[in-house]
C-alpha positions as CSV (number, residue, x, y, z in Angstrom):
1,X,-4.7,0.8,5.3
2,X,-7.5,-1.1,3.6
3,X,-7.2,-3.0,0.3
4,X,-8.5,-0.3,-2.1
5,X,-6.2,2.3,-0.6
6,X,-3.2,0.0,-1.0
7,X,-4.1,-0.8,-4.7
8,X,-4.6,2.9,-5.5
9,X,-1.3,3.9,-3.9
10,X,0.4,1.2,-5.9
11,X,-1.1,2.5,-9.2
12,X,-0.2,6.1,-8.3
13,X,3.3,5.1,-7.3
14,X,4.0,3.3,-10.6
15,X,2.6,6.1,-12.7
16,X,4.6,8.8,-10.9
17,X,7.8,6.7,-11.3
18,X,7.1,6.1,-15.0
19,X,6.6,9.8,-15.5
20,X,9.8,10.6,-13.8
21,X,11.7,8.0,-15.9
22,X,10.2,9.4,-19.0
23,X,11.1,13.0,-18.2
24,X,14.6,12.5,-16.7
25,X,15.9,9.2,-18.2
26,X,13.9,9.3,-21.5
27,X,12.6,5.8,-20.9
28,X,9.3,5.6,-22.7
29,X,6.5,3.1,-22.5
30,X,3.6,2.3,-24.8
31,X,0.1,2.7,-23.4
32,X,-0.2,-1.1,-23.0
33,X,3.1,-1.3,-21.2
34,X,2.1,1.5,-18.9
35,X,-1.3,-0.1,-18.2
36,X,0.3,-3.5,-17.5
37,X,2.9,-2.0,-15.1
38,X,0.3,0.0,-13.3
39,X,-1.9,-3.0,-12.8
40,X,1.0,-5.1,-11.7
41,X,2.1,-2.5,-9.1
42,X,-1.5,-2.1,-7.9
43,X,-1.9,-5.9,-7.5
44,X,1.5,-6.1,-5.8
45,X,0.5,-3.5,-3.3
46,X,-2.2,-5.9,-2.1
47,X,0.0,-9.0,-1.9
48,X,1.4,-8.5,1.7
49,X,-2.2,-8.7,3.1
50,X,-2.4,-12.4,2.0
51,X,-1.5,-13.0,5.6
52,X,-4.9,-11.9,6.7
53,X,-7.2,-14.9,6.3
54,X,-10.9,-15.2,7.0
55,X,-13.4,-18.0,7.4
56,X,-12.7,-20.2,4.4
57,X,-15.8,-22.4,4.6
58,X,-18.2,-19.4,4.5
59,X,-16.1,-17.1,2.3
60,X,-16.2,-14.4,5.0
61,X,-13.6,-12.1,6.6
62,X,-10.0,-11.7,5.5
63,X,-8.3,-9.0,3.5
64,X,-9.5,-7.7,0.2
65,X,-6.9,-9.6,-1.7
66,X,-7.9,-12.9,0.1
67,X,-11.2,-12.8,-1.7
68,X,-9.8,-12.6,-5.2
69,X,-10.5,-16.2,-6.1
70,X,-13.2,-16.9,-3.6
71,X,-12.7,-19.8,-1.1
72,X,-9.5,-20.9,-2.9
73,X,-7.7,-17.6,-2.2
74,X,-9.1,-17.5,1.3
75,X,-7.6,-21.0,1.9
76,X,-4.2,-19.7,0.5
77,X,-4.4,-16.7,2.8
78,X,-5.0,-19.1,5.7
79,X,-1.9,-21.0,4.8
80,X,0.1,-17.8,4.4
81,X,-1.1,-16.5,7.7
82,X,-0.1,-19.7,9.5
83,X,3.3,-19.8,7.8
84,X,3.9,-16.1,8.8
85,X,2.9,-16.9,12.4
86,X,5.2,-19.9,12.4
87,X,8.1,-17.7,11.2
88,X,7.3,-15.2,13.9
89,X,7.3,-17.8,16.7
90,X,10.5,-19.3,15.5
91,X,12.4,-16.0,15.3
92,X,10.9,-13.8,17.9
93,X,13.0,-12.4,20.7
94,X,12.2,-12.8,24.4
95,X,10.6,-9.4,24.5
96,X,8.4,-9.8,21.4
97,X,4.8,-10.3,22.4
98,X,2.8,-13.5,21.9
99,X,0.6,-13.5,18.8
100,X,-2.5,-15.4,17.9
101,X,-2.2,-14.7,14.1
102,X,0.5,-13.8,11.6
103,X,-1.0,-10.6,10.1
104,X,1.6,-7.9,9.6
105,X,4.5,-10.2,10.3
106,X,6.6,-11.9,7.6
107,X,4.8,-10.7,4.5
108,X,5.2,-7.1,5.8
109,X,9.0,-7.2,5.8
110,X,11.5,-5.9,3.3
111,X,13.0,-9.4,2.7
112,X,9.7,-10.9,1.6
113,X,8.7,-8.1,-0.8
114,X,12.1,-7.7,-2.3
115,X,12.4,-11.5,-2.6
116,X,9.0,-11.8,-4.3
117,X,9.9,-9.0,-6.8
118,X,13.3,-10.6,-7.5
119,X,11.7,-14.1,-7.8
120,X,9.2,-12.9,-10.4
121,X,11.9,-11.0,-12.3
122,X,14.0,-14.2,-12.6
123,X,10.9,-16.3,-13.4
124,X,9.8,-14.1,-16.3
125,X,13.4,-13.7,-17.5
126,X,14.2,-17.5,-17.7
127,X,10.8,-19.1,-18.3
128,X,9.2,-16.7,-20.8
129,X,5.6,-16.9,-21.9
130,X,4.1,-19.4,-19.4
131,X,5.6,-17.5,-16.4
132,X,4.5,-14.1,-17.8
133,X,1.0,-15.3,-18.5
134,X,0.6,-16.7,-15.0
135,X,2.1,-13.6,-13.3
136,X,-0.2,-11.3,-15.3
137,X,-3.3,-13.3,-14.6
138,X,-2.9,-13.5,-10.8
139,X,-1.8,-9.9,-10.5
140,X,-4.6,-8.6,-12.8
141,X,-7.1,-10.4,-10.7
142,X,-5.7,-8.9,-7.5
143,X,-5.7,-5.4,-9.0
144,X,-9.3,-5.7,-10.1
145,X,-10.3,-6.8,-6.6
146,X,-8.5,-3.8,-5.1
147,X,-9.1,-1.0,-7.6
148,X,-12.8,-1.8,-8.2
149,X,-13.7,-3.3,-4.8
150,X,-17.5,-2.7,-4.9
151,X,-17.9,-3.9,-8.5
152,X,-15.7,-7.0,-7.7
153,X,-17.8,-7.8,-4.7
154,X,-21.0,-7.6,-6.6
155,X,-19.7,-9.5,-9.7
156,X,-18.1,-12.3,-7.6
157,X,-14.8,-14.1,-8.0
158,X,-15.8,-16.0,-11.1
159,X,-16.4,-12.8,-13.1
160,X,-13.2,-11.3,-11.7
161,X,-11.3,-14.4,-12.8
162,X,-12.8,-14.3,-16.3
163,X,-12.1,-10.5,-16.7
164,X,-8.5,-11.0,-15.5
165,X,-8.0,-13.9,-18.0
166,X,-9.3,-11.8,-20.9
167,X,-7.1,-8.9,-19.8
168,X,-4.1,-11.1,-19.6
169,X,-4.6,-12.5,-23.1
170,X,-5.1,-9.0,-24.5
171,X,-2.2,-7.5,-22.8
172,X,0.2,-10.3,-23.7
173,X,-0.8,-10.1,-27.4
174,X,0.0,-6.3,-27.4
175,X,3.3,-6.4,-25.5
176,X,6.4,-6.2,-27.7
177,X,7.9,-9.6,-28.2
178,X,11.0,-10.6,-26.3
179,X,11.3,-7.5,-24.1
180,X,9.9,-5.8,-21.1
181,X,8.8,-9.0,-19.2
182,X,11.3,-9.1,-16.3
183,X,10.1,-5.6,-15.4
184,X,7.0,-7.3,-14.1
185,X,9.0,-8.4,-11.1
186,X,10.1,-4.8,-10.5
187,X,6.4,-3.6,-10.6
188,X,5.3,-6.4,-8.2
189,X,8.1,-5.8,-5.7
190,X,7.6,-2.0,-5.8
191,X,3.9,-2.5,-5.1
192,X,4.8,-4.5,-2.0
193,X,7.2,-1.8,-0.8
194,X,4.5,0.8,-1.3
195,X,2.2,-1.3,0.8
196,X,4.7,-1.2,3.6
197,X,4.9,2.6,3.4
198,X,1.1,2.8,3.6
199,X,0.9,0.6,6.7
200,X,3.7,2.7,8.3
201,X,1.3,5.6,8.2
202,X,-0.9,3.8,10.7
203,X,-0.3,3.5,14.4
204,X,0.5,-0.3,14.3
205,X,3.0,0.0,11.5
206,X,4.9,-3.0,10.2
207,X,8.2,-4.8,11.0
208,X,10.1,-3.5,8.0
209,X,13.5,-4.0,9.6
210,X,13.2,-7.7,10.4
211,X,15.4,-9.7,10.8
212,X,17.6,-6.9,12.2
213,X,17.2,-6.6,16.0
214,X,15.9,-3.2,16.8
215,X,16.3,-3.5,20.6
216,X,17.4,-6.0,23.2
217,X,15.1,-9.0,23.0
218,X,13.1,-7.6,20.1
219,X,13.1,-8.9,16.5
220,X,9.7,-7.8,15.3
221,X,9.3,-4.2,16.4
222,X,6.7,-2.5,14.2
223,X,7.6,0.9,12.7
224,X,4.7,3.3,12.4
225,X,3.6,6.9,13.1
226,X,2.8,8.1,16.7
227,X,-0.8,8.1,17.7
228,X,-1.2,11.9,17.2
229,X,-0.1,11.7,13.5
230,X,-1.1,8.2,12.5
231,X,-3.9,7.4,10.0
232,X,-6.7,5.3,11.3
233,X,-7.3,2.2,9.2
234,X,-10.6,2.7,7.3
235,X,-11.0,6.2,8.9
236,X,-12.0,9.4,7.3
237,X,-8.5,10.5,6.4
238,X,-7.8,7.3,4.5
239,X,-11.2,7.0,2.8
240,X,-12.0,10.7,2.1
241,X,-8.6,12.2,1.7
242,X,-5.9,9.7,0.7
243,X,-8.0,7.6,-1.7
244,X,-9.2,10.7,-3.7
245,X,-5.6,12.0,-3.8
246,X,-4.4,8.6,-5.2
247,X,-7.2,8.6,-7.8
248,X,-6.4,12.2,-8.9
249,X,-2.7,11.6,-9.0
250,X,-3.2,8.4,-11.1
251,X,-5.6,9.9,-13.5
252,X,-3.7,13.2,-14.0
253,X,-0.3,11.3,-14.5
254,X,-1.8,8.8,-16.9
255,X,-3.5,11.5,-18.9
256,X,-0.2,13.5,-19.1
257,X,1.7,10.4,-20.3
258,X,-0.9,9.2,-22.8
259,X,-1.6,12.6,-24.3
260,X,1.0,12.6,-27.0
261,X,0.8,8.9,-27.8
262,X,-2.9,9.1,-28.4
263,X,-2.5,12.2,-30.6
264,X,0.1,10.3,-32.7
265,X,-2.1,7.2,-33.0
266,X,-5.0,9.2,-34.4
267,X,-2.7,11.5,-36.5
268,X,-3.7,14.6,-34.6
269,X,-1.3,17.5,-34.3
270,X,-0.8,19.0,-30.9
């Protein structure tokens, strides 16, 4: 799936999960907390594609998320791609095919995405404000690039960076002091897992079971749908069906969850 689809699926996934927790576990979030979690999950749903680099010197190619900070993030994506390819080459079985790039390898596994989520959880828990601000900033920028791809492409990385910085400052000022911050790791990790599910809808799939051998001589077998049922990356089903569904689900769920808080804020009786 393409970047915007991943970001939208992450946003929809967080909102649906938040609604379920509110209805069945009575865990409530303020509008700001809900917005922050949604943005974190949307940004996290783009992170695995940092293994798809482009041409750094000309700012071309690469995944949507690789363009977040212009040439700088493209360079980081190049490093991640080479690291992923190195891990693949070191751990591949004798029947795993030779690869020229590291896309859909290490960053598309359960250990990577769970590890990133847990790492951010611990980072925010133990280092407080500096860690929270850094995580919010980078993830907000990724979410902007994915959710508003056309606007971000026209505005350029500098404007995206400034908007992400402003959003980070505003969100942090409104979040309740001393609580809710480790949950950022949960949102980020969940976004990555949603990314894997999205890629598993395609024919190529992704190696979610690594490092568990799935067959003799195979460590990196990709799990995906058969050709007759798979979604073509960038095809009509993804662009004209799945994306509108993600948008509708996100908007409807957010409206349902924010209905009563907004009425209370403006002292309106339902």
